[in-house]
N, C-alpha and C positions, 0 to 999 in steps of 0.2 A: 153283251155276252154275260150270263149269270151264274153263276153254280147250282150245282141240281140241287135235288133234294137233300142229298144228304151229306154235300160236298167233300164226298168221295172219290175215290176211281171206280165203284162198285157203281157208281151211277150210269155209268158203261153198261147195258141189261147185258145179261148171258155171262157175267164176270165177279166172283166172289172173293176176298181177303182171309185168310187165317194167320192169327202168330202164335206162337208159341216161345216161352223164353224159362229162362232159369235164372233168378237172380243173384243166388251165389254165384254160380257162375261169370256173371254180368254178361249176357251176351243172348244169344235166340234167333228164330229163321222166321221166315216172314212166306207165304205161299201168294201167289195169284192162282187162282183157279180160273179154267174156260168150263162153259156147260159142255161145247164141240172144240174140236182143234180149230185154232188160230192161226189168221197170220201172224210173224212176228217179221223184227228187223233187229238188228244193232249198232251204235254206235259206238268207239268207244275214243275219248279223250283224255284220258290221264296216261300216267305215265308207270302205272305200276298195278297193272290190271290183275282178278283173279278169275276166272270162267272156268264152267262145264261147259260143251256141247255148243258152244258159241260159235264156232265154223260152221255148222251144218247150220246158220241164218244168213249166212250171202247167200244172194238174188239167185247165185249159179247154182245151187246146190240140190239135192234129187228131195230131200221132203220142207215143205213152203210151211207149214204148219206145227204148232204144237200147243200140246196138251195143257200143262202149265210152265209156270215160271218160280225161280225160287231163290228169296235173297236170304244171305244168313251172315251171320257176325265169325269170328272165329278163324281167318286166314285160311290156308289151303284146307285146313282139317273142316271149314264151314261145308265147303265142297259135298262133303258127304250129306249133307241135307235132303241134296236133290234124289238122293240113291236112295231114301226113305219115300218119299215122293213117288216114284217112280214105281218101288213094289206094291204101295200103294195104289197105285191107279193100273197095273197088272192086271192084280188082284182083280180090282173091277172088271176086270176086261177093255180097258183103253189101251189105247198105241198102237202107234203105226203097224198094219200090219208086210208078214216078211217072214216067208217062209213057213206057215201056218201059223205064227207066233208075234203076239202083238206086244210090242214097245214101244213104251210110252217115251214122248220125247217131252224131256224137262231140263232146259237148257238154265244153266244158276251162275250164281257172282255172287263175289264173296267183299267182304271189307275187315278191316285188322282190329280186333278188339282183345285182341290179348296180352296186353299193358296196361288194361285198364282197375288194376285191382283186385278182378274176382278171384274167385280158386278155380285154375287152372291145373289142378294136379288130377284129374281125371285117370285113371287105368283102361277107358271102354271111351273112344270115339262116341261124346255126345249128342253128333248133330243129327246123324243117321234118325236115331227115335225125335229130335228135337223139328224134325222137317217130316215126318210123319203126322204131329202132333199137332202141326202148324195146318196141315190138309185138312185133319177132321175137325178141327175149328173154322173150318173156311165158312163164309155165309156172307152178306149186304153189310154187315155190321162189326168195327173191329174200331181198335183201342187204337191213340195215336200217341207219341211222345215213348214215355221210357215200356216200349214193349215190342214184342218179333225180333228183328235183324236191327234195329234202333236200340235195344235194351243198354247195350253199354257202348253206345254211341260218341263219339268226340268233336268237337271242334276248333281253333285256333284257343279259343277263349271261355268255348261254354258247355256244356253237356248238348249233344248228339241228340236225333231220336227218330223215330220212325212218324213222315208226314203224308198226307194225301189232301188233295183238291181239283174240283171239276167243273166245268164249263160246257152251258149248256149254245150250243150257237143261235140265235135268231133264225126260226126256220131250219133249221140245218144240223148237223152230228154232234153228239155229245162227247167231250173230251175228259180224259181224268188222268191223273199221274201219283204216284206212289214213290215215297222217295223212303233209303237209311240214312242219314248227314250224318258223314264223320269225316267231314271238311280238314284238310291243314288249315283251310283259310278259318274265317269270320262270317260268322251270319248277322255279325251289328257291327254298325259304325261307331267306330274308336271305343270300344268296348261295351257299347249299348247305353241303353236299353232297345232304340230304334233300330229296323233290319235294313238291311239293303233292298229288299224286297216290296219295301212299303210304295213304293208307287204302285203296283199292282195288287194290295190288300184290297179285297171286296169285302165293304162291313167293317164288323173288328173281327175278322177270322182268325186274325194272330194279337191282340189287343188293341187297335184302335188308336195306335198314337200318332199317327200324320205319317209327314215327312221328316225325315230326322234333319237338324241342321248339317249345317255348312261343312263337308269332309276336306281336311284339308290334304290336295293331292303331294306335297311334300312327305308327307309320312308312309312311309314305309312298312311292307308288313313283317313282324318278326314273329313267325310261327315259334312256340315252345320246343324244345326239345323234344324230339321224336319224330324226325324224318323217316317215313316208312310205314306208319302209322295210321296211316288214314287211308280216306275212298268215300267218295260218295257214290251210291249206286240206286240207278230209280226205274221205272216203267213208266209208260204213257201209253193210254189204251184211246181205242175209240172207235166209235156203233158203225165207221165207213168202210167201205168199199177198198181196200188199199192192195194193190201187189206187192209180193216181200221187196223188191225194190222201192218201192213206194212209204213201205213202212220204216225200213233205210231211213229214206228220205228224213221225215216224220222224225227220228229217233236224232239225226241231225240237228235238227232243228230245236226242237227240245234241249237240246245242251245250251242253249243261249239262257234258258231259264237260269240252269247253272252260278252261269257265268253274272247271273245281275243278282244272286242272293247270297254266292262265295266269294268272297275276298283275300286271295287268291282265290282261284279254281285250275281245274285241269293241270294243276303240275306235277312236274317228276316226280313225286312223292305221293301224289295219289293215285288213285284207280279208274276215276272219274268213267263211267259209261251209263250210258242207256239204251234200252229195250223198249220198243215201240208194239204195242199190239193191234190188230183191226179184230171185230170181229165179223163185219161185214152184213151186217142187220139191215144199212141203205143202201140204196143203190147206186152203182160209180157214179162219180160225180169230175170234175173237170180240174185241170192245173188251178184253177182261181181256189177251187174249193180246198184242194189240198194246200196250197198258198194258207188260209185261213184256220186249215187244221197245226199248221206247224206252229203260226205265232200263238195258238190258243193252248197248246200243246207246253208251250215255252215259257207262258204266260203261270200255267195251271202248277206246273215244275217249280218256276220261282216262289209262289206261295205255298207250295206242300214242303219244300224247304223252312220256310218260315213258324209255318205250322207246327213241323213234327219240333222243330226246336222250342217254339213256345208253350208245346205241352209236355216237355218233358217234365220227371219228376224229381224233386230230388232225394238221393238217398243217401244215407250217411256211407263212409267209403268213396265218395264218387272223385276222380282227379279233375273234377271241373267242374263249377257250380253254374247249377240248371238255371234259365233263364228266368226264370219268375222270384229269383232271390235280387234280381238285378231292377225286377218291372214290378214289383211291388204283388205277386204270389205267396203261396205259402210258406211256410217254413220246413226245414226237412222233417222227417218222420221221426 
């Protein structure tokens, strides 16, 4: 297993990602756009999720494919980001055809970043415009860290961020992950700078610090005040051919990546969820390939979490320090 050429989810051919953010607001949106509708599934393990059109991703529902996925800050207000994306896609003639109309299928998920010090005194919900701007910016390359849905994200003890990673299986499918890290838990061992995800790092993609010192299992997590101000939302993708039920199982397996990279994870106060998409560019494989895909997705997601936190940029007014301030990176602007 090795990273793809970009080490981004867009190494899965046919996918593009766009970010839009407002640094005064300390929030933003991220869009995953597919060239053609893709099979998608979803699995939620957090206790406080916020979603749009998530029910239709169940394997027994009529609509089996989606046009785009949206991740946004803004708590429930951020669900409007998907409306901006849906409007733009409809104008392009995309969407599920019903009664002579095109209805773009754009599920979305949100994280809570309303208490991060940004200017939240808007008179008009800004997220619809952010969603459309993120769609307009979609392409094969995009910024990690303080960007898109990760702009105002935080963790227990560090600034969060937008992360991505990919893996090319030997003579097999490509797998990628995209994540907005806004966790109640911590991405680092005992305050850092070593990442919990260190055993799965490839090269020096998030600092190359190697294995962390031994962790004292008697230490109990003590999250800072703000229960309910969390949620890590993610997308894993592959060019394999999967049914919607198989995509759902891929999302289930990918959650292991969150548990490897964030401690604690999947808490009552997080809305942790993972979307999974399959473009179907490769012919169907068997159960053995599906097992390998799940393993790769979990590893990619753990790496993506660490990459997002590692890339976060320190900005004045941040409620948490960026990892770079503990790992020897640049000082605040």
